C-alpha positions as CSV (number, residue, x, y, z in Angstrom):
1,X,55.7,130.5,76.4
2,X,55.3,133.2,78.7
3,X,56.6,131.4,81.5
4,X,59.6,130.4,79.5
5,X,60.3,134.1,78.7
6,X,59.8,134.9,82.3
7,X,62.4,132.2,83.4
8,X,64.9,133.4,80.9
9,X,64.5,136.9,82.2
10,X,65.0,135.7,85.7
11,X,68.0,133.8,84.7
12,X,69.4,136.9,83.0
13,X,68.7,139.0,86.1
14,X,70.5,136.4,88.2
15,X,73.6,136.4,85.9
16,X,73.6,140.1,86.0
17,X,73.4,140.1,89.8
18,X,76.2,137.5,90.0
19,X,78.2,139.8,87.7
20,X,77.8,142.8,90.0
21,X,78.6,140.7,93.0
22,X,81.9,139.6,91.3
23,X,82.7,143.1,90.2
24,X,82.2,144.4,93.8
25,X,84.3,141.5,95.2
26,X,87.2,142.2,92.6
27,X,87.0,146.1,93.4
28,X,87.0,145.3,97.2
29,X,90.1,143.0,96.9
30,X,91.9,145.5,94.8
31,X,91.2,148.3,97.4
32,X,92.4,146.1,100.2
33,X,95.6,145.1,98.4
34,X,96.2,148.8,97.6
35,X,95.8,149.9,101.3
36,X,98.1,147.0,102.4
37,X,100.8,148.2,100.0
38,X,100.5,151.8,101.0
39,X,100.7,150.7,104.6
40,X,103.9,148.8,104.0
41,X,105.4,151.6,102.0
42,X,104.6,154.1,104.8
43,X,106.0,151.8,107.4
44,X,109.3,151.3,105.4
45,X,109.5,155.1,104.9
46,X,109.1,155.8,108.5
47,X,111.8,153.2,109.3
48,X,114.2,155.0,106.9
49,X,113.4,158.4,108.4
50,X,114.0,157.2,112.0
51,X,117.3,155.7,110.8
52,X,118.3,159.0,109.1
53,X,117.3,160.9,112.2
54,X,119.5,158.6,114.5
55,X,122.5,158.8,112.3
56,X,125.0,161.4,113.3
57,X,127.1,162.7,110.4
58,X,130.6,164.0,111.2
59,X,130.8,167.7,111.4
60,X,134.2,168.0,109.3
61,X,134.4,166.2,106.0
62,X,136.5,163.1,106.2
63,X,136.8,163.3,110.0
64,X,135.9,159.6,110.3
65,X,138.3,158.6,107.5
66,X,141.5,156.6,108.1
67,X,144.5,158.6,109.5
68,X,146.4,158.3,106.2
69,X,143.5,160.0,104.4
70,X,143.3,162.7,106.9
71,X,147.1,163.3,106.6
72,X,146.6,163.5,102.8
73,X,143.8,166.0,103.3
74,X,145.9,168.2,105.5
75,X,148.8,168.1,103.0
76,X,146.5,169.1,100.3
77,X,145.2,172.1,102.3
78,X,148.9,173.1,103.0
79,X,149.7,172.9,99.3
80,X,146.7,174.9,98.5
81,X,147.7,177.7,100.8
82,X,151.3,177.6,99.5
83,X,150.1,177.8,95.8
84,X,147.7,180.6,96.6
85,X,150.4,182.6,98.3
86,X,152.8,182.1,95.4
87,X,150.1,183.2,92.9
88,X,149.4,186.3,94.9
89,X,153.2,187.1,95.0
90,X,153.4,186.7,91.2
91,X,150.3,188.8,90.7
92,X,151.8,191.6,92.8
93,X,155.0,191.4,90.7
94,X,153.0,191.6,87.5
95,X,151.1,194.6,88.9
96,X,154.5,196.3,89.7
97,X,155.7,195.6,86.2
98,X,152.6,197.0,84.7
99,X,152.9,200.2,86.8
100,X,156.5,200.7,85.7
101,X,155.5,200.0,82.2
102,X,152.9,202.6,82.4
103,X,155.4,205.0,83.9
104,X,157.8,204.5,81.1
105,X,155.0,205.0,78.5
106,X,154.2,208.2,80.1
107,X,157.9,209.3,79.9
108,X,158.2,208.4,76.2
109,X,155.0,210.3,75.6
110,X,156.5,213.3,77.2
111,X,159.8,212.8,75.3
112,X,157.9,212.5,72.0
113,X,156.1,215.8,72.7
114,X,159.1,217.6,74.1
115,X,161.6,216.2,71.5
116,X,164.4,215.7,74.0
117,X,166.3,212.6,75.2
118,X,167.4,214.1,78.4
119,X,164.4,212.9,80.2
120,X,165.0,209.4,79.1
121,X,168.6,209.4,80.2
122,X,167.4,211.0,83.6
123,X,164.9,208.2,84.2
124,X,167.4,205.4,83.2
125,X,170.0,207.0,85.4
126,X,167.6,207.2,88.3
127,X,166.6,203.6,88.0
128,X,170.2,202.5,87.8
129,X,171.2,204.4,90.9
130,X,168.1,203.0,92.7
131,X,169.2,199.4,91.5
132,X,172.7,199.9,92.9
133,X,171.4,201.3,96.2
134,X,169.0,198.5,96.6
135,X,171.8,195.9,95.8
136,X,174.1,197.6,98.3
137,X,171.5,197.5,101.0
138,X,170.9,193.8,100.3
139,X,174.6,193.0,100.4
140,X,174.8,194.8,103.8
141,X,172.4,192.2,105.2
142,X,169.0,193.9,105.1
143,X,165.9,192.0,104.1
144,X,163.7,193.1,101.3
145,X,161.2,194.1,104.0
146,X,163.7,196.4,105.6
147,X,164.8,197.9,102.3
148,X,161.3,198.6,101.4
149,X,160.6,200.5,104.6
150,X,163.9,202.3,104.4
151,X,163.3,203.5,100.7
152,X,159.6,203.8,101.1
153,X,158.9,201.5,98.2
154,X,156.6,198.5,97.8
155,X,158.2,195.2,98.5
156,X,157.4,194.1,95.0
157,X,159.4,196.8,93.5
158,X,162.3,196.2,95.7
159,X,162.4,192.5,94.8
160,X,161.9,193.2,91.2
161,X,164.8,195.6,91.1
162,X,166.8,193.4,93.3
163,X,166.2,190.5,90.9
164,X,166.9,192.5,87.8
165,X,170.1,194.0,89.2
166,X,173.2,193.1,87.3
167,X,175.3,193.2,90.5
168,X,172.9,190.5,92.0
169,X,173.0,188.3,88.9
170,X,176.8,188.1,88.7
171,X,177.1,186.8,92.2
């Protein structure tokens, strides 16, 4: 009986040893496969890095695009500059109008405190004379730039008064 128990114990030990050997073999195969996969991934990454380093991107955007696309891009940049200039002009006109509005508000405030309408009439008369003078200079062939320099006024004010002049609207 004792020999039988001993034989069973040896058999159990052999099975346990076989299990450890199988476990070691599975872990070793797994480690080898993992290293192989990492090696393949790193080689692929290195190839991609070399390809990226060799590639020369154009300096200007769309410089390698077809000619029609480049023409379209130039046209869009020109349109952008024109629209920006137009917006800047309109902003200057609005600022001039606001300045004139502030001046008129000041004049009205003075009239309300003084109680006389003579100041209002004087301001209106001065503006009417100025409009007529600008219109006459414009009809004589001067540009708005020249009129602005001659009268020492901002160009926006000259253009505004010229545009709102009844003489220029009738012609």
